[in-house]
Short mmCIF file of the C-alpha atoms (twelve columns), coordinates in Angstrom:
data_MODEL
# 
_entry.id   MODEL 
# 
loop_
_atom_site.group_PDB 
_atom_site.id 
_atom_site.type_symbol 
_atom_site.label_atom_id 
_atom_site.label_alt_id 
_atom_site.label_comp_id 
_atom_site.label_asym_id 
_atom_site.label_seq_id 
_atom_site.Cartn_x 
_atom_site.Cartn_y 
_atom_site.Cartn_z 
_atom_site.pdbx_PDB_model_num 
ATOM 1   C CA . MET A 1   27.118  24.440  -17.311 1 
ATOM 2   C CA . VAL A 2   28.484  22.774  -20.395 1 
ATOM 3   C CA . LEU A 3   29.827  19.906  -18.172 1 
ATOM 4   C CA . PHE A 4   26.362  19.657  -16.491 1 
ATOM 5   C CA . PHE A 5   24.701  18.761  -19.883 1 
ATOM 6   C CA . LEU A 6   27.514  16.549  -20.738 1 
ATOM 7   C CA . LEU A 7   27.054  14.726  -17.641 1 
ATOM 8   C CA . LEU A 8   23.306  14.565  -18.183 1 
ATOM 9   C CA . ALA A 9   23.527  13.329  -21.605 1 
ATOM 10  C CA . ALA A 10  26.061  10.484  -20.223 1 
ATOM 11  C CA . VAL A 11  23.371  8.850   -18.085 1 
ATOM 12  C CA . HIS A 12  21.791  5.748   -19.653 1 
ATOM 13  C CA . PRO A 13  18.276  6.410   -20.651 1 
ATOM 14  C CA . LEU A 14  16.640  3.794   -18.394 1 
ATOM 15  C CA . GLU A 15  18.607  5.223   -15.472 1 
ATOM 16  C CA . GLN A 16  17.043  8.376   -16.304 1 
ATOM 17  C CA . ALA A 17  13.520  7.107   -16.690 1 
ATOM 18  C CA . LEU A 18  13.971  5.266   -13.409 1 
ATOM 19  C CA . GLN A 19  15.087  8.486   -11.596 1 
ATOM 20  C CA . LEU A 20  11.905  10.255  -13.048 1 
ATOM 21  C CA . LEU A 21  9.604   7.334   -12.204 1 
ATOM 22  C CA . ASN A 22  11.000  7.485   -8.445  1 
ATOM 23  C CA . SER A 23  10.386  11.140  -8.238  1 
ATOM 24  C CA . GLY A 24  6.773   10.738  -9.411  1 
ATOM 25  C CA . LYS A 25  7.425   12.207  -12.845 1 
ATOM 26  C CA . TYR A 26  5.665   9.180   -14.512 1 
ATOM 27  C CA . GLN A 27  4.675   10.978  -17.982 1 
ATOM 28  C CA . GLU A 28  8.354   11.990  -18.463 1 
ATOM 29  C CA . SER A 29  9.520   8.755   -17.332 1 
ATOM 30  C CA . PHE A 30  7.266   6.645   -19.664 1 
ATOM 31  C CA . HIS A 31  8.197   8.763   -22.566 1 
ATOM 32  C CA . ILE A 32  11.901  7.799   -22.111 1 
ATOM 33  C CA . ALA A 33  11.212  4.292   -21.291 1 
ATOM 34  C CA . ALA A 34  8.870   3.812   -24.158 1 
ATOM 35  C CA . GLU A 35  11.365  5.241   -26.581 1 
ATOM 36  C CA . PHE A 36  14.161  3.097   -25.430 1 
ATOM 37  C CA . VAL A 37  11.753  0.051   -25.678 1 
ATOM 38  C CA . ARG A 38  10.999  1.104   -29.348 1 
ATOM 39  C CA . THR A 39  14.671  0.866   -30.383 1 
ATOM 40  C CA . HIS A 40  15.523  -2.018  -27.808 1 
ATOM 41  C CA . PRO A 41  12.513  -4.424  -27.799 1 
ATOM 42  C CA . GLU A 42  14.242  -6.793  -25.890 1 
ATOM 43  C CA . SER A 43  14.986  -4.885  -22.876 1 
ATOM 44  C CA . ALA A 44  13.389  -6.235  -19.811 1 
ATOM 45  C CA . SER A 45  14.193  -3.358  -17.813 1 
ATOM 46  C CA . GLY A 46  12.845  -0.998  -20.319 1 
ATOM 47  C CA . HIS A 47  9.514   -2.872  -20.392 1 
ATOM 48  C CA . LYS A 48  9.196   -2.999  -16.506 1 
ATOM 49  C CA . ILE A 49  9.746   0.528   -16.219 1 
ATOM 50  C CA . ALA A 50  7.312   1.458   -18.941 1 
ATOM 51  C CA . GLY A 51  4.916   -0.870  -17.167 1 
ATOM 52  C CA . MET A 52  5.318   0.805   -13.845 1 
ATOM 53  C CA . ASP A 53  4.854   4.258   -15.397 1 
ATOM 54  C CA . GLU A 54  1.607   2.975   -17.161 1 
ATOM 55  C CA . TYR A 55  0.478   1.549   -13.655 1 
ATOM 56  C CA . MET A 56  1.004   5.028   -12.022 1 
ATOM 57  C CA . LEU A 57  -0.586  6.772   -15.018 1 
ATOM 58  C CA . GLY A 58  -3.898  4.811   -14.592 1 
ATOM 59  C CA . ARG A 59  -3.314  2.640   -17.426 1 
ATOM 60  C CA . PRO A 60  -3.715  -0.927  -16.103 1 
ATOM 61  C CA . SER A 61  -4.231  -2.909  -19.301 1 
ATOM 62  C CA . GLU A 62  -1.322  -1.190  -20.985 1 
ATOM 63  C CA . ALA A 63  0.771   -1.779  -17.995 1 
ATOM 64  C CA . ILE A 64  -0.088  -5.581  -17.798 1 
ATOM 65  C CA . VAL A 65  1.002   -6.087  -21.327 1 
ATOM 66  C CA . GLU A 66  4.419   -4.262  -20.582 1 
ATOM 67  C CA . LEU A 67  4.884   -6.254  -17.240 1 
ATOM 68  C CA . LEU A 68  4.203   -9.515  -18.738 1 
ATOM 69  C CA . ARG A 69  6.864   -8.865  -21.463 1 
ATOM 70  C CA . ALA A 70  9.339   -8.121  -18.753 1 
ATOM 71  C CA . THR A 71  8.849   -11.346 -17.031 1 
ATOM 72  C CA . GLU A 72  9.179   -12.938 -20.254 1 
ATOM 73  C CA . LEU A 73  12.459  -11.513 -20.840 1 
ATOM 74  C CA . ASN A 74  13.661  -11.599 -17.469 1 
ATOM 75  C CA . PRO A 75  12.102  -14.390 -15.562 1 
ATOM 76  C CA . LYS A 76  14.273  -13.893 -12.640 1 
ATOM 77  C CA . ASP A 77  13.395  -10.139 -11.631 1 
ATOM 78  C CA . PRO A 78  11.109  -10.459 -8.714  1 
ATOM 79  C CA . ASP A 79  9.995   -6.704  -9.001  1 
ATOM 80  C CA . ALA A 80  8.409   -7.397  -12.372 1 
ATOM 81  C CA . PHE A 81  6.324   -10.224 -10.822 1 
ATOM 82  C CA . TYR A 82  5.639   -8.120  -7.854  1 
ATOM 83  C CA . TYR A 83  4.150   -5.291  -9.853  1 
ATOM 84  C CA . LEU A 84  2.361   -7.564  -12.143 1 
ATOM 85  C CA . GLY A 85  0.754   -9.084  -8.820  1 
ATOM 86  C CA . ARG A 86  -0.315  -5.695  -7.745  1 
ATOM 87  C CA . LEU A 87  -2.011  -4.718  -11.167 1 
ATOM 88  C CA . TYR A 88  -3.990  -8.039  -10.912 1 
ATOM 89  C CA . PHE A 89  -4.821  -7.333  -7.379  1 
ATOM 90  C CA . SER A 90  -5.936  -3.761  -8.191  1 
ATOM 91  C CA . ALA A 91  -8.386  -5.205  -10.987 1 
ATOM 92  C CA . ASP A 92  -9.910  -7.463  -8.400  1 
ATOM 93  C CA . ASN A 93  -8.418  -10.483 -9.885  1 
ATOM 94  C CA . PRO A 94  -6.802  -12.181 -6.560  1 
ATOM 95  C CA . LYS A 95  -6.652  -15.369 -8.446  1 
ATOM 96  C CA . ALA A 96  -4.196  -14.164 -10.960 1 
ATOM 97  C CA . ALA A 97  -2.319  -12.027 -8.466  1 
ATOM 98  C CA . LEU A 98  -1.516  -15.073 -6.272  1 
ATOM 99  C CA . PRO A 99  1.194   -16.801 -8.531  1 
ATOM 100 C CA . MET A 100 2.736   -13.624 -9.136  1 
ATOM 101 C CA . PHE A 101 3.374   -12.662 -5.515  1 
ATOM 102 C CA . GLU A 102 4.508   -16.390 -4.980  1 
ATOM 103 C CA . LYS A 103 6.965   -16.075 -7.880  1 
ATOM 104 C CA . ALA A 104 8.230   -12.800 -6.530  1 
ATOM 105 C CA . LEU A 105 8.703   -14.583 -3.153  1 
ATOM 106 C CA . GLU A 106 10.481  -17.359 -4.754  1 
ATOM 107 C CA . LEU A 107 12.846  -15.202 -6.267  1 
ATOM 108 C CA . ASP A 108 13.236  -12.945 -3.322  1 
ATOM 109 C CA . PRO A 109 12.310  -14.539 -0.160  1 
ATOM 110 C CA . THR A 110 13.022  -11.471 2.123   1 
ATOM 111 C CA . SER A 111 10.852  -8.962  0.408   1 
ATOM 112 C CA . VAL A 112 8.069   -7.528  3.046   1 
ATOM 113 C CA . LYS A 113 6.153   -5.964  0.234   1 
ATOM 114 C CA . ALA A 114 5.554   -9.140  -1.644  1 
ATOM 115 C CA . ARG A 115 4.854   -11.009 1.911   1 
ATOM 116 C CA . ASN A 116 2.364   -8.221  2.784   1 
ATOM 117 C CA . HIS A 117 0.379   -8.189  -0.574  1 
ATOM 118 C CA . LEU A 118 0.356   -12.021 -0.684  1 
ATOM 119 C CA . GLY A 119 -1.477  -11.887 2.501   1 
ATOM 120 C CA . GLN A 120 -3.987  -9.403  1.314   1 
ATOM 121 C CA . THR A 121 -4.298  -11.606 -1.876  1 
ATOM 122 C CA . LEU A 122 -5.108  -14.788 0.609   1 
ATOM 123 C CA . GLU A 123 -7.447  -12.528 2.408   1 
ATOM 124 C CA . ALA A 124 -9.259  -11.693 -0.743  1 
ATOM 125 C CA . LEU A 125 -9.645  -15.459 -1.355  1 
ATOM 126 C CA . GLY A 126 -10.990 -16.232 1.852   1 
ATOM 127 C CA . ARG A 127 -7.778  -18.031 3.060   1 
ATOM 128 C CA . PHE A 128 -7.443  -16.140 6.485   1 
ATOM 129 C CA . ALA A 129 -5.228  -18.687 8.228   1 
ATOM 130 C CA . ASP A 130 -3.026  -18.578 5.288   1 
ATOM 131 C CA . ALA A 131 -3.019  -14.774 5.072   1 
ATOM 132 C CA . GLU A 132 -1.932  -14.466 8.851   1 
ATOM 133 C CA . ARG A 133 1.041   -16.790 8.287   1 
ATOM 134 C CA . ALA A 134 1.932   -14.483 5.227   1 
ATOM 135 C CA . TYR A 135 1.762   -11.274 7.389   1 
ATOM 136 C CA . LEU A 136 3.584   -13.084 10.071  1 
ATOM 137 C CA . ALA A 137 6.240   -13.999 7.825   1 
ATOM 138 C CA . ALA A 138 6.537   -10.312 6.555   1 
ATOM 139 C CA . LEU A 139 6.968   -8.994  10.117  1 
ATOM 140 C CA . ASP A 140 9.747   -11.410 10.571  1 
ATOM 141 C CA . SER A 141 11.395  -10.184 7.315   1 
ATOM 142 C CA . ASP A 142 10.675  -6.671  8.566   1 
ATOM 143 C CA . THR A 143 12.875  -6.922  11.613  1 
ATOM 144 C CA . ALA A 144 15.852  -6.969  9.386   1 
ATOM 145 C CA . GLN A 145 14.949  -3.726  7.582   1 
ATOM 146 C CA . PRO A 146 16.473  -0.330  8.800   1 
ATOM 147 C CA . LYS A 147 12.988  1.312   8.358   1 
ATOM 148 C CA . LYS A 148 9.644   -0.744  9.437   1 
ATOM 149 C CA . SER A 149 7.050   -0.893  6.821   1 
ATOM 150 C CA . GLU A 150 3.595   0.006   8.471   1 
ATOM 151 C CA . TRP A 151 1.720   -2.140  6.098   1 
ATOM 152 C CA . PRO A 152 2.057   -5.752  7.439   1 
ATOM 153 C CA . TYR A 153 1.469   -4.586  10.996  1 
ATOM 154 C CA . TYR A 154 -1.627  -2.927  9.828   1 
ATOM 155 C CA . ASN A 155 -3.120  -5.505  7.815   1 
ATOM 156 C CA . LEU A 156 -2.595  -8.076  10.611  1 
ATOM 157 C CA . GLY A 157 -3.824  -5.896  12.905  1 
ATOM 158 C CA . VAL A 158 -6.937  -5.304  11.057  1 
ATOM 159 C CA . LEU A 159 -7.354  -9.063  10.357  1 
ATOM 160 C CA . TYR A 160 -7.198  -9.633  14.035  1 
ATOM 161 C CA . LEU A 161 -9.761  -6.791  14.721  1 
ATOM 162 C CA . ASP A 162 -12.221 -8.188  12.218  1 
ATOM 163 C CA . SER A 163 -11.977 -11.508 13.765  1 
ATOM 164 C CA . GLY A 164 -12.487 -10.421 17.204  1 
ATOM 165 C CA . ARG A 165 -8.879  -10.741 18.564  1 
ATOM 166 C CA . ILE A 166 -8.855  -7.396  19.795  1 
ATOM 167 C CA . GLU A 167 -5.948  -7.421  22.312  1 
ATOM 168 C CA . GLN A 168 -3.732  -9.048  19.617  1 
ATOM 169 C CA . ALA A 169 -4.893  -6.335  17.127  1 
ATOM 170 C CA . VAL A 170 -3.706  -3.278  19.476  1 
ATOM 171 C CA . PRO A 171 0.231   -3.730  19.483  1 
ATOM 172 C CA . LEU A 172 0.242   -4.307  15.830  1 
ATOM 173 C CA . LEU A 173 -1.864  -1.253  14.948  1 
ATOM 174 C CA . GLU A 174 0.474   0.727   17.608  1 
ATOM 175 C CA . GLN A 175 3.411   -0.609  15.570  1 
ATOM 176 C CA . ALA A 176 1.903   0.730   12.242  1 
ATOM 177 C CA . ILE A 177 1.385   4.058   13.642  1 
ATOM 178 C CA . LYS A 178 4.779   4.148   15.160  1 
ATOM 179 C CA . SER A 179 6.246   3.444   11.809  1 
ATOM 180 C CA . ASN A 180 4.168   6.124   9.844   1 
ATOM 181 C CA . ALA A 181 2.508   8.903   12.425  1 
ATOM 182 C CA . GLY A 182 0.320   10.009  9.613   1 
ATOM 183 C CA . MET A 183 -1.381  6.940   8.911   1 
ATOM 184 C CA . THR A 184 -5.046  8.072   9.713   1 
ATOM 185 C CA . GLU A 185 -6.652  4.471   8.714   1 
ATOM 186 C CA . ALA A 186 -4.360  2.878   11.359  1 
ATOM 187 C CA . LYS A 187 -5.410  5.427   13.970  1 
ATOM 188 C CA . VAL A 188 -9.225  4.629   13.048  1 
ATOM 189 C CA . LYS A 189 -8.779  0.989   13.476  1 
ATOM 190 C CA . LEU A 190 -6.893  1.383   16.843  1 
ATOM 191 C CA . ALA A 191 -9.675  3.529   18.078  1 
ATOM 192 C CA . LEU A 192 -12.153 1.011   17.209  1 
ATOM 193 C CA . ALA A 193 -10.153 -1.632  19.118  1 
ATOM 194 C CA . PHE A 194 -9.858  1.003   22.393  1 
ATOM 195 C CA . ALA A 195 -13.659 1.463   22.286  1 
ATOM 196 C CA . ASP A 196 -14.200 -2.352  22.395  1 
ATOM 197 C CA . LEU A 197 -11.646 -2.599  25.216  1 
ATOM 198 C CA . HIS A 198 -13.698 0.204   27.034  1 
ATOM 199 C CA . ARG A 199 -10.947 2.828   26.684  1 
ATOM 200 C CA . GLU A 200 -12.876 5.372   25.184  1 
ATOM 201 C CA . PRO A 201 -10.759 8.592   26.148  1 
ATOM 202 C CA . GLU A 202 -7.923  7.045   24.160  1 
ATOM 203 C CA . ALA A 203 -10.274 6.258   21.356  1 
ATOM 204 C CA . VAL A 204 -11.659 9.798   21.383  1 
ATOM 205 C CA . ALA A 205 -8.177  11.202  21.023  1 
ATOM 206 C CA . LEU A 206 -6.972  8.922   18.314  1 
ATOM 207 C CA . LEU A 207 -9.960  9.801   15.996  1 
ATOM 208 C CA . GLN A 208 -9.667  13.461  17.006  1 
ATOM 209 C CA . GLU A 209 -5.972  13.157  15.567  1 
ATOM 210 C CA . ALA A 210 -7.354  11.309  12.687  1 
ATOM 211 C CA . VAL A 211 -9.745  13.897  11.484  1 
ATOM 212 C CA . ARG A 212 -7.196  16.767  12.205  1 
ATOM 213 C CA . LEU A 213 -4.884  15.012  9.980   1 
ATOM 214 C CA . ASP A 214 -7.628  14.185  7.258   1 
ATOM 215 C CA . SER A 215 -10.519 16.321  7.530   1 
ATOM 216 C CA . LYS A 216 -12.371 14.364  4.963   1 
ATOM 217 C CA . ASN A 217 -12.077 11.016  6.454   1 
ATOM 218 C CA . ALA A 218 -15.645 9.943   6.736   1 
ATOM 219 C CA . GLU A 219 -15.234 6.857   8.999   1 
ATOM 220 C CA . ALA A 220 -13.309 8.816   11.373  1 
ATOM 221 C CA . HIS A 221 -16.071 11.349  11.765  1 
ATOM 222 C CA . TYR A 222 -18.509 8.525   12.042  1 
ATOM 223 C CA . ARG A 223 -16.884 6.683   14.925  1 
ATOM 224 C CA . LEU A 224 -16.063 9.927   16.646  1 
ATOM 225 C CA . ALA A 225 -19.590 11.251  16.282  1 
ATOM 226 C CA . ARG A 226 -20.748 7.968   17.885  1 
ATOM 227 C CA . LEU A 227 -18.218 7.972   20.915  1 
ATOM 228 C CA . LEU A 228 -19.096 11.659  21.430  1 
ATOM 229 C CA . ALA A 229 -22.828 11.032  21.518  1 
ATOM 230 C CA . LYS A 230 -22.088 8.194   23.946  1 
ATOM 231 C CA . SER A 231 -20.532 10.329  26.477  1 
ATOM 232 C CA . GLY A 232 -23.227 13.061  26.238  1 
ATOM 233 C CA . LYS A 233 -21.707 15.732  24.070  1 
ATOM 234 C CA . ARG A 234 -24.356 15.835  21.520  1 
ATOM 235 C CA . GLU A 235 -23.622 19.074  19.895  1 
ATOM 236 C CA . GLU A 236 -20.213 17.925  18.969  1 
ATOM 237 C CA . ALA A 237 -21.386 14.664  17.938  1 
ATOM 238 C CA . GLN A 238 -23.935 16.289  15.459  1 
ATOM 239 C CA . LEU A 239 -20.952 18.430  13.883  1 
ATOM 240 C CA . HIS A 240 -19.223 15.078  13.119  1 
ATOM 241 C CA . PHE A 241 -22.307 13.279  11.875  1 
ATOM 242 C CA . GLU A 242 -22.815 16.155  9.403   1 
ATOM 243 C CA . LEU A 243 -19.077 16.047  8.206   1 
ATOM 244 C CA . PHE A 244 -19.656 12.196  7.814   1 
ATOM 245 C CA . GLU A 245 -22.669 12.885  5.553   1 
ATOM 246 C CA . ARG A 246 -20.663 15.385  3.697   1 
ATOM 247 C CA . TYR A 247 -17.564 13.351  2.883   1 
ATOM 248 C CA . ARG A 248 -19.020 9.996   2.609   1 
ATOM 249 C CA . LYS A 249 -20.196 10.799  -0.828  1 
ATOM 250 C CA . HIS A 250 -16.948 11.692  -2.066  1 
# 
């Protein structure tokens, strides 16, 4: 037992903070990182971890301050720029997010998450062709990863779906689900694509799976209700319309 505490004490505070951050213990992680930054104000890693904790704790303004300081102290850290971009994007400021993701990719061209968020940012700016190229580049980078990320497949699939390129959307949304079987939003979008392609039984099955996984998914209930009503199953459709009305207010 004594040895255990000696080993724990030997761990660097920022390693402890990072372990706590990665395990979802954001307040504990922030306490350690903030104390370290107080005594080591030039620590870029300390400011970055504190900023990430602030972000996860729902304090975006404070998080931006910390991450900006991290980028000033270490302008070669792609993650600091990436998370700063995430903060600006979450604050509905895609113009500020764009150069952050571009800088993150300049420092790490293989980053799937940075290319995916660059695509989302370009979409928010109405630059759809550029967004498509960003998502395709993310897919290229993703092929080298041991575990595929569902998000670039999903986002490009939705982009194609929204622009009427239904048949191109289907395999992308299927891959998103293959990467994350619990991704209900991908199941809903794939169901929409199947319905447009007159593959209603497959669409209904996907939506039923979506509401089983997430009983409060209002869009899934609504889409399912419409398909059931179309097929003459009015009582079952009415149940899902009622659930849609209940959950859309949340």
